[in-house]
C-alpha positions in Angstrom: -3.9 34.0 -46.7 -5.8 33.5 -43.5 -4.3 31.3 -40.8 -7.2 28.9 -41.2 -8.9 27.3 -44.2 -12.6 26.5 -44.1 -13.7 22.9 -44.6 -17.0 22.2 -46.3 -19.0 19.0 -46.0 -21.6 17.0 -47.9 -23.6 14.1 -46.6 -23.8 12.7 -50.1 -23.4 8.9 -49.9 -21.0 7.3 -52.3 -21.3 3.7 -50.9 -24.0 3.0 -53.5 -21.2 3.1 -56.1 -20.2 -0.3 -54.7 -23.1 -1.8 -56.6 -21.3 -0.8 -59.8 -17.7 -1.6 -59.0 -15.3 0.0 -61.4 -17.5 3.1 -61.9 -16.3 6.2 -60.0 -18.7 7.7 -57.5 -19.9 11.2 -57.8 -17.5 14.0 -56.9 -18.7 15.9 -53.9 -20.0 19.4 -54.4 -20.8 20.8 -50.9 -21.6 24.2 -52.4 -24.5 22.9 -54.4 -25.7 19.6 -52.9 -25.8 18.0 -49.5 -26.7 18.9 -46.0 -26.7 22.7 -46.4 -30.0 22.6 -48.2 -32.6 24.4 -46.2 -31.4 25.7 -42.9 -28.2 23.6 -42.7 -24.8 25.2 -43.6 -21.9 23.7 -45.5 -19.1 24.8 -43.2 -18.1 22.3 -40.5 -14.8 23.6 -39.3 -11.4 25.1 -40.2 -7.8 23.9 -40.2 -4.4 25.6 -40.6 -2.8 25.4 -44.0 0.0 23.2 -42.8 -2.4 20.8 -41.2 -3.7 20.2 -44.7 -0.2 18.8 -45.6 0.8 17.0 -42.5 -2.1 15.9 -40.3 -5.5 16.6 -42.0 -4.9 16.3 -45.7 -6.6 14.6 -48.6 -7.6 11.1 -47.7 -7.2 11.5 -43.9 -9.9 11.4 -41.3 -10.5 14.8 -39.6 -12.2 14.3 -36.2 -14.6 17.1 -35.5 -16.6 17.4 -32.2 -19.5 15.3 -33.4 -18.6 13.7 -36.7 -15.6 12.7 -38.8 -15.0 14.0 -42.3 -12.5 13.2 -45.1 -10.9 16.0 -47.3 -11.7 15.1 -50.9 -9.3 14.8 -53.9 -8.4 17.7 -56.1 -11.3 16.9 -58.5 -13.6 18.4 -55.8 -11.2 21.2 -55.2 -11.6 22.3 -58.9 -15.3 22.9 -58.0 -14.3 25.2 -55.2 -11.8 27.1 -57.4 -14.5 27.6 -60.0 -16.9 29.0 -57.4 -14.2 31.4 -56.2 -13.9 33.0 -59.6 -10.6 34.1 -61.0 -7.4 32.1 -61.0 -6.1 30.0 -58.1 -3.3 31.5 -56.0 -0.1 29.7 -57.2 3.2 28.8 -55.5 5.8 29.7 -58.1 8.9 27.8 -56.9 10.8 26.1 -59.8 12.8 23.8 -57.6 9.7 22.5 -55.9 7.7 21.9 -59.1 10.6 20.1 -60.6 10.8 17.8 -57.6 7.0 17.1 -57.8 7.3 16.3 -61.5 10.0 13.7 -60.7 7.5 12.0 -58.4 4.2 12.4 -60.3 5.1 13.0 -63.9 5.8 15.9 -66.3 2.1 16.6 -66.6 2.2 18.6 -63.3 1.8 22.2 -64.3 0.9 24.1 -61.2 1.3 24.3 -57.4 -2.0 25.7 -56.0 -2.7 27.1 -52.6 -5.9 25.8 -51.0 -9.2 27.4 -52.0 -10.3 30.0 -49.6 -12.9 32.7 -49.7 -14.5 34.0 -46.5 -18.0 35.1 -45.9 -18.9 38.5 -47.2 -19.2 41.0 -44.4 -22.8 41.2 -43.3 -23.9 38.7 -46.0 -25.3 35.2 -45.8 -23.1 33.5 -48.5 -21.4 30.2 -48.2 -17.7 30.5 -47.6 -15.3 28.6 -49.9 -13.0 26.1 -48.5 -11.7 22.5 -48.8 -14.5 20.1 -49.8 -14.9 17.1 -47.5 -17.2 14.1 -47.2 -18.7 12.5 -44.2 -16.5 9.4 -43.5 -17.1 6.9 -42.1 -20.8 7.0 -43.2 -21.8 4.4 -40.7 -23.0 6.1 -37.4 -24.0 4.8 -34.0 -26.6 6.4 -31.8 -25.3 7.2 -28.4 -28.7 6.6 -26.9 -29.9 3.3 -28.2 -26.8 1.9 -30.0 -28.5 1.9 -33.4 -26.0 1.3 -36.1 -26.9 2.6 -39.6 -25.3 4.4 -42.6 -26.1 8.0 -43.5 -28.0 6.8 -46.6 -30.5 5.0 -44.4 -31.9 8.4 -43.4 -32.5 7.4 -39.8 -30.1 10.2 -38.6 -30.7 13.8 -39.4 -27.9 16.3 -40.1 -28.1 19.5 -38.1 -25.8 22.5 -38.7 -27.9 25.6 -38.5 -25.7 28.0 -36.5 -23.6 30.1 -38.8 -20.8 30.9 -36.4 -20.8 27.6 -34.5 -19.6 24.9 -37.1 -18.3 22.9 -34.2 -22.0 22.1 -33.4 -22.5 20.3 -36.7 -23.8 16.8 -35.9 -26.1 14.0 -36.8 -29.1 13.4 -34.6 -31.4 10.4 -33.9 -34.7 12.1 -33.4 -36.9 10.9 -30.5 -34.6 8.1 -29.5 -36.0 6.1 -26.6 -32.6 4.9 -25.4 -31.5 1.4 -24.4 -34.2 1.0 -21.8 -37.1 2.4 -23.9 -37.7 5.5 -21.9 -39.1 8.8 -23.1 -38.1 9.7 -26.6 -35.6 12.6 -27.0 -32.9 13.6 -29.5 -29.6 11.8 -29.2 -26.3 12.5 -31.0 -25.0 9.9 -33.5 -21.3 9.5 -33.6 -19.0 7.8 -36.2 -18.8 4.0 -36.0 -15.1 3.6 -35.4 -14.2 0.4 -37.4 -12.8 0.5 -40.9 -10.9 -1.9 -43.2 -7.8 -0.9 -45.1 -5.3 -2.7 -47.4 -1.7 -2.4 -48.2 -2.4 -0.8 -51.5 -3.8 2.3 -49.8 -7.5 1.5 -50.0 -9.9 2.3 -47.2 -13.5 1.2 -46.8 -16.4 1.0 -44.3 -16.5 -2.0 -42.1 -19.0 -4.5 -43.7 -21.2 -4.7 -40.6 -24.2 -6.1 -42.3 -22.5 -9.0 -44.2 -20.1 -9.7 -41.4 -22.6 -10.2 -38.6 -24.9 -12.4 -40.8 -22.0 -14.5 -42.0 -21.6 -15.9 -38.5 -24.6 -18.3 -38.6 -25.5 -18.4 -42.2 -28.7 -16.4 -41.6 -28.1 -13.9 -44.4 -30.9 -15.2 -46.7 -33.4 -15.5 -43.8 -33.1 -11.9 -42.7 -34.7 -8.8 -44.2 -33.0 -7.0 -46.9 -32.1 -4.0 -44.7 -31.8 -5.4 -41.2 -31.6 -3.1 -38.1 -28.2 -3.4 -36.4 -27.0 -2.3 -33.0 -23.4 -1.9 -31.7 -23.2 -2.9 -28.1 -20.2 -2.3 -25.9 -19.2 -3.4 -22.4 -16.1 -3.9 -20.3 -14.7 -7.2 -19.3 -11.5 -8.6 -17.8 -10.3 -9.1 -21.3 -10.7 -5.4 -22.2 -13.5 -3.6 -24.1 -15.9 -5.9 -25.9 -17.9 -4.8 -28.9 -20.7 -6.9 -30.5 -22.7 -6.2 -33.6 -26.3 -7.5 -33.2 -29.1 -7.8 -35.7 -32.4 -7.0 -34.2 -34.5 -9.0 -36.7 -32.7 -12.4 -36.6 -30.7 -12.1 -33.3 -27.4 -12.8 -35.1 -24.5 -11.5 -33.1 -20.8 -11.3 -33.5 -17.9 -9.9 -31.4 -15.4 -7.7 -33.1 -12.7 -9.4 -30.9 -12.8 -12.3 -33.3 -10.9 -10.2 -35.8 -8.2 -9.2 -33.4 -7.2 -12.7 -32.6 -4.6 -14.7 -34.5 -5.9 -15.4 -38.0 -9.1 -13.4 -37.4 -8.5 -11.0 -40.3 -9.0 -13.9 -42.7 -12.8 -13.5 -42.0 -12.8 -10.0 -43.6 -14.0 -9.7 -47.2 -11.6 -9.0 -50.0 -10.7 -5.3 -50.6 -13.1 -3.5 -53.0 -10.4 -1.1 -54.0 -12.2 1.9 -52.6 -10.7 5.4 -52.4 -13.3 7.3 -50.5 -11.5 10.6 -51.0 -12.0 10.4 -54.8 -14.4 8.4 -54.7 -13.6 5.3 -56.8 -13.6 1.5 -56.6 -11.4 -1.0 -58.3 -12.7 -2.2 -61.7 -14.2 -5.7 -61.8 -11.5 -6.9 -64.3 -8.7 -5.7 -62.0 -9.7 -6.4 -58.4 -7.4 -5.3 -55.6 -5.2 -8.1 -54.2 -4.0 -6.1 -51.2 -3.8 -7.6 -47.7 -6.9 -6.5 -45.8 -6.7 -5.3 -42.2 -9.0 -4.1 -39.5 -8.4 -0.5 -38.6 -9.8 1.9 -36.0 -10.9 5.4 -37.0 -8.0 7.8 -36.3 -5.4 5.1 -36.0 -1.8 6.3 -36.4 -1.2 4.1 -39.4 -4.4 5.1 -41.3 -2.7 8.0 -43.1 1.0 8.9 -43.8 1.4 12.1 -45.9 3.9 12.2 -48.8 5.2 15.8 -49.0 8.1 17.7 -50.5 9.5 20.8 -48.9 12.2 23.2 -50.2 13.6 26.5 -49.1 12.9 29.3 -51.6 16.4 30.4 -52.6 17.3 34.0 -53.3 18.1 35.5 -56.7 21.7 35.8 -57.7 23.3 39.3 -57.8 24.1 38.7 -61.5 21.5 36.2 -62.8 22.8 33.6 -65.3 20.8 32.7 -68.4 20.2 29.2 -67.0 18.6 30.8 -63.9 16.1 32.5 -66.1 15.3 29.2 -67.9 14.6 27.6 -64.5 12.2 30.5 -63.6 10.4 30.0 -66.9 10.0 26.3 -66.2 8.4 27.2 -62.9 5.6 29.1 -64.6 2.2 27.4 -65.4 2.4 25.8 -68.9 -0.7 27.7 -69.9 1.2 31.0 -69.4 4.3 29.8 -71.2 2.1 28.6 -74.2 0.9 32.2 -74.7 4.5 33.4 -75.3 5.1 32.8 -79.0 7.1 35.8 -80.0 9.2 38.7 -78.7 6.2 40.9 -79.1 4.0 38.6 -77.0 6.7 38.6 -74.3 6.5 42.4 -74.2 2.7 42.4 -73.9 2.8 39.6 -71.3 5.1 41.6 -69.0 2.7 44.5 -69.1 -0.6 42.6 -68.4 0.3 39.3 -66.7 -0.2 38.9 -62.9 2.4 40.8 -61.0 3.6 37.8 -58.9 4.7 36.1 -62.2 6.2 39.1 -63.9 8.3 40.3 -61.0 10.4 37.2 -61.1 12.0 38.6 -64.3 12.7 42.1 -63.1 16.1 43.2 -64.4 16.1 40.7 -67.3 15.7 42.2 -70.8 12.9 41.2 -73.1 15.4 39.6 -75.5 17.0 37.4 -72.8 13.6 36.4 -71.5 12.4 35.4 -74.9 15.6 33.3 -75.4 15.0 31.6 -72.1 11.4 30.8 -73.1 12.5 29.2 -76.3 15.0 27.1 -74.4 12.3 26.1 -71.9 10.0 25.1 -74.8 12.8 23.1 -76.5 12.9 25.3 -79.5 16.6 26.2 -78.7 19.3 24.0 -77.3 19.9 24.2 -73.5 22.2 27.0 -72.3 23.9 24.7 -69.8 24.0 20.9 -69.3 20.9 19.7 -67.5 21.5 18.7 -63.9 21.4 15.0 -63.4 18.5 13.9 -61.2 19.0 11.5 -58.3 19.4 7.8 -59.1 17.8 5.7 -56.5 17.5 6.9 -52.9 19.0 10.3 -52.3 17.8 12.2 -49.3 20.2 15.1 -49.9 19.2 16.0 -53.5 17.0 18.9 -52.6 19.4 20.1 -49.8 22.5 20.6 -52.0 21.3 23.9 -53.6 20.3 25.2 -50.2 23.7 24.4 -48.7 25.4 26.2 -51.7 23.3 29.3 -51.0 23.7 29.4 -47.2 27.5 28.9 -47.4 28.0 31.5 -50.2 25.7 34.3 -49.3 27.9 36.8 -51.1 26.9 35.4 -54.4 23.2 36.2 -53.8 21.2 39.3 -53.1 21.7 40.4 -49.5 18.0 41.2 -49.3 15.7 39.5 -51.8 12.1 40.7 -50.9 10.7 38.8 -53.9 11.8 35.5 -52.5 11.6 36.4 -48.9 15.3 36.0 -48.1 17.6 38.1 -46.0 20.7 37.0 -44.1 23.7 38.6 -42.3 26.8 37.0 -40.9 27.5 36.9 -37.2 30.9 36.7 -35.4 31.6 33.3 -33.8 32.4 33.3 -30.1 35.9 32.0 -29.3 34.6 29.8 -26.6 32.8 27.6 -29.1 36.1 26.2 -30.2 37.3 25.3 -33.6 34.3 23.2 -34.6 32.0 26.1 -35.4 33.2 27.8 -38.6 30.5 30.5 -39.1 27.1 31.6 -38.0 24.5 33.2 -40.3 21.5 35.0 -38.9 18.5 34.4 -41.3 16.3 37.5 -40.9 13.8 36.3 -43.5 13.3 32.9 -45.1 10.5 31.3 -47.1 9.7 27.6 -47.4 7.4 26.0 -50.0 5.6 22.7 -49.4 3.8 20.4 -51.8 1.4 17.5 -51.0 1.8 14.7 -53.6 -0.3 11.9 -52.0 -0.3 9.6 -49.0 0.1 5.9 -48.0 -1.8 3.7 -45.6 -0.6 1.1 -43.1 3.1 1.7 -44.0 4.9 5.0 -44.1 6.6 5.9 -47.4 10.1 5.2 -46.0 9.0 1.7 -45.0 8.1 0.8 -48.5 11.4 2.1 -50.0 10.0 5.5 -51.0 8.2 3.7 -53.8 6.2 6.3 -55.7 3.9 3.5 -57.0 2.6 3.0 -53.4 1.5 6.6 -53.1 -2.3 6.9 -53.2 -3.4 9.2 -56.0 -5.2 12.5 -55.2 -7.0 12.7 -58.5 -9.5 10.2 -60.2 -7.3 10.1 -63.3 -4.2 9.1 -61.3 -2.2 11.8 -63.1 -3.0 15.1 -61.5 -2.2 18.3 -63.4 -1.6 20.2 -60.2 -1.0 19.5 -56.5 -1.8 21.5 -53.3 1.0 23.6 -51.9 1.6 26.1 -49.1 4.2 28.7 -48.3 5.6 29.5 -44.9 7.6 32.6 -43.9 9.8 33.0 -40.9 13.3 33.4 -39.5 16.2 31.3 -38.2 19.9 30.8 -37.9 22.4 28.7 -39.8 25.5 27.2 -38.1 28.3 25.8 -40.3 30.9 23.5 -38.9 34.5 23.2 -39.9 34.9 20.3 -42.4 38.5 19.4 -41.2 37.3 19.0 -37.6 34.2 17.1 -38.7 36.1 14.8 -41.0 38.8 13.9 -38.4 36.2 13.2 -35.8 34.1 11.1 -38.1 37.0 9.0 -39.1 37.6 8.0 -35.5 33.9 7.3 -34.9 33.7 5.0 -38.0 36.3 2.7 -36.3 34.5 2.6 -32.9 32.5 -0.2 -31.3 29.6 2.2 -30.6 29.2 2.9 -34.4 29.3 -0.8 -35.2 26.4 -1.3 -32.7 24.4 1.5 -34.3 24.9 0.1 -37.8 23.9 -3.4 -36.7 20.8 -2.0 -34.9 19.8 -0.1 -38.1 20.1 -3.3 -40.2 17.9 -5.2 -37.7 15.4 -2.3 -37.6 15.1 -2.1 -41.4 14.7 -5.9 -41.8 12.0 -6.1 -39.1 10.0 -3.0 -39.8 10.0 -2.4 -43.5 6.8 -3.4 -45.2 6.6 -7.0 -46.3 5.2 -5.8 -49.6 8.2 -3.5 -50.3 11.2 -4.2 -52.3 14.3 -5.1 -50.4 16.1 -2.0 -49.1 19.8 -1.4 -48.7 20.5 -0.7 -45.1 23.9 0.9 -45.8 22.3 3.3 -48.3 19.8 4.5 -45.7 22.1 4.8 -42.7 23.1 8.5 -42.0 26.9 9.0 -41.5 28.2 9.8 -38.0 28.3 13.5 -38.7 24.5 13.5 -39.2 24.0 11.8 -35.8 26.2 14.4 -34.1 24.7 17.5 -35.8 21.2 16.1 -35.4 21.7 15.6 -31.7 23.2 19.1 -31.3 20.2 20.6 -33.2 17.8 19.0 -30.7 19.8 20.2 -27.7 19.8 23.8 -29.2 16.1 23.7 -30.0 15.2 22.6 -26.4 17.3 25.4 -25.0 16.1 28.1 -27.5 12.5 27.4 -26.6 13.3 28.9 -23.2 14.7 32.1 -24.6 13.3 32.9 -28.0 9.6 33.4 -27.3 8.6 30.3 -29.4 7.6 26.9 -28.1 9.9 24.0 -29.1 7.1 22.6 -31.4 7.3 25.9 -33.4 11.0 25.4 -34.2 12.1 23.0 -36.9 15.5 21.7 -38.1 17.1 21.1 -41.4 20.3 19.1 -41.2 23.0 19.4 -43.9 25.4 16.4 -43.2 26.9 14.3 -45.9 30.3 13.0 -46.7 32.3 13.8 -49.8 31.2 11.9 -52.9 32.4 11.9 -56.5 30.2 14.8 -57.6 29.3 16.4 -54.3 31.4 18.3 -51.8 30.9 17.4 -48.1 28.5 19.4 -45.9 28.1 19.9 -42.1 25.6 22.5 -41.0 22.4 23.1 -39.0 19.5 25.4 -40.0 17.0 26.0 -37.2 14.0 28.0 -38.3 10.5 29.0 -37.3 8.0 29.4 -40.1 4.3 30.1 -40.3 1.8 30.4 -43.2 0.6 33.9 -42.1 2.0 37.2 -43.4 5.3 37.2 -41.5 5.6 34.2 -39.2 8.3 35.8 -37.1 8.8 37.6 -33.8 12.5 38.2 -34.2 13.4 36.2 -31.2 15.3 33.5 -33.1 17.4 36.0 -35.0 18.3 37.7 -31.8 19.6 34.4 -30.4 22.1 34.3 -33.3 24.0 37.3 -31.9 27.5 36.3 -30.8 27.0 36.5 -27.0 23.4 35.1 -27.1 24.3 32.0 -29.2 27.4 31.4 -27.0 25.2 31.4 -23.9 22.5 29.2 -25.5 25.0 26.6 -26.9 27.0 26.3 -23.7 23.9 26.1 -21.5 22.4 23.4 -23.9 25.5 21.3 -23.5 25.5 21.8 -19.8 21.9 20.6 -19.5 22.6 17.6 -21.8 25.5 16.3 -19.6 22.9 15.0 -17.2 19.6 13.3 -18.0 16.8 12.4 -15.6 17.1 8.8 -16.7 20.8 8.6 -16.2 22.8 6.3 -15.9 20.4 4.2 -18.0 20.2 6.8 -20.8 23.9 7.6 -20.7 25.0 4.0 -21.1 22.3 3.0 -23.6 23.7 1.4 -26.8 21.6 -1.1 -28.8 22.8 -4.6 -28.1 21.9 -8.2 -29.0 18.5 -8.1 -30.7 17.6 -4.5 -29.9 16.8 -2.4 -32.9 16.1 1.1 -31.7 17.7 3.9 -33.7 19.2 6.1 -30.9 21.8 5.8 -28.2 22.1 8.1 -25.2 19.0 10.1 -26.0 15.4 10.0 -24.6 12.4 12.2 -23.9 14.1 13.7 -20.9 17.2 15.0 -22.7 17.1 15.1 -26.5 13.7 14.1 -28.0 11.5 16.8 -29.7 7.9 16.9 -30.9 7.1 15.5 -34.3 6.7 19.0 -35.8 10.3 19.8 -35.0 12.4 16.7 -35.8 12.9 15.7 -39.5 13.7 12.1 -38.6 11.0 11.3 -36.0 13.6 11.3 -33.1 15.8 8.7 -34.7 19.6 8.9 -35.2 20.4 10.7 -31.9 23.2 10.0 -29.4 24.5 12.5 -26.9 27.9 10.8 -26.7 28.6 11.9 -30.2 28.4 15.6 -29.1 29.8 15.7 -25.5 31.6 13.7 -23.0 29.4 11.4 -21.0 32.3 10.0 -19.0 31.8 6.2 -18.6 28.8 6.4 -20.8 30.9 7.5 -23.8 32.5 4.0 -24.0 35.8 5.6 -25.1 34.2 7.6 -27.9 35.6 11.1 -28.3 32.9 13.8 -28.5 32.7 16.2 -31.4 32.7 19.4 -29.3 35.7 18.3 -27.2 37.1 21.9 -27.2 33.9 23.4 -25.9 33.5 23.6 -22.1 29.9 23.2 -21.2 28.6 25.7 -18.7 26.9 29.1 -18.4 28.8 32.2 -19.6 29.0 34.8 -16.9 
């Protein structure tokens, strides 16, 4: 797949559906309708596949140079797949599809990669990409401040240059400006105010009704009044007023930002502009409505699931074959009704599906299919799913693979997995048990929905709060991507970790962190969420230590590996022993990319004994001193403070959002190394490792 996915746009207006609340709007089809008619083209830009999952996915606002668009739900994607011809490219990862089914239901049958079909060389065809819709549809002229929706037809869409989609824009023709000068074309930009509710709905700001509600002039004004958005600076900050030209009604947006101002907003219409749908009249939305700026950080929080694609066993077990069958699309499994059909399927089915069963006899495969369908009893007891909150459920199989590489194929090209052990330098002390260089690794990611106003962890990971990505609310497939890359895995000695952790649990520093976490959860969880258990969501001390060390290593590796720190990511395996789960203590640092390889080899090279020794010791040496010391070194949350880190800040331990799995929370340098007076008597984990550069 290409590094970038095309995005298509339609200027079709779905706001008219508000007149018939409860009836879904039309699903956008930019390949047949919309602004590309005539000379205009459908393509408005491109995004990387991973951006579709984490920053610019379904339901988000994608800021382009001159307009803002919203990627549509999967109902529109079906139109794109149909125009591509053939079957969509699937991500066949049984563990991932099983995790998605736990969240969205057993009706999920496929994980599809985004639609993508480039222009034909030398042709004039429309490329296929992710369908989008202009949103918000209210625009403001930069010349005369005219405020109007796209459906008013006062702004003209212009996108005529095939290789310059960045120039797509709406234009106000012959605009005379604020001072009535000579008429000339002016660009119209998105009006930046929206309204959202805690149930995940998003809607246009009701400019027309809101401004006329100020003086009761609504009935005296014309049906479609002409509005203007005027902005100026004052001692109180930017001031924005909405003015009606016909009746001179005027209202300042600042009214809403004051205490109690949001009470003047109308009730939520239950709108999902990415589908598009509205709440039915008999079941209106009762969510709390809030003013929101276009592109605000709390407008869109993605809900994604990511897993490492595990290698095949050297000697596959029957239950492994059943798992692979369960990862196939249900339509494919339904075709397999006899041993003879299995033989035919292996000859004519797509290669990427058949190759998963190489080395398995037809008879064994047919037995696994019957078990998967429920026609035969299970070959092994089904693994129990997580009960309640369990952040480590998907990590346990990965830990078992990384710590027992001898049980799996040394090189599994089918799953993109290859590792080799590396000797551990004696200077790293007794804490580091083993190092595994990961020559090739593959990660699969699925997008299951999103939330607004509150991130998923702030509402207790409640699946009911996830906004649907299909009109039906029960999608039969979800978007997914695959990343390939390299990395290194560092495993730590459990006796050393356990002894150190026992001492930390009795320390005053740990008590302060636990108390701060309780205050943080009480203050910052959504008021609409169920009450969360602070102890259940507090990572153990070993997680804090390994998480901090991972950050220190990534910052140092960025200087030696050829990758920027934002390209490196972490996966922390750190949990204490439980009734049915052995303890874990390890760090996996990888770099992955959705292109063909996603690796330069620099990270694997750093796993060599002498290179890793140098990197780790130098990382610890740098971390001994922070530019904000002694403030940083002595920082522990006290009194009413509720921050979730100790001796850590942007100067010494924080990473970019793309690298850290916990948004720079649960970090403290004193857990890893000696900060002298700043350690507050706490013994560091790497007490036997002397920080410094190896000569």
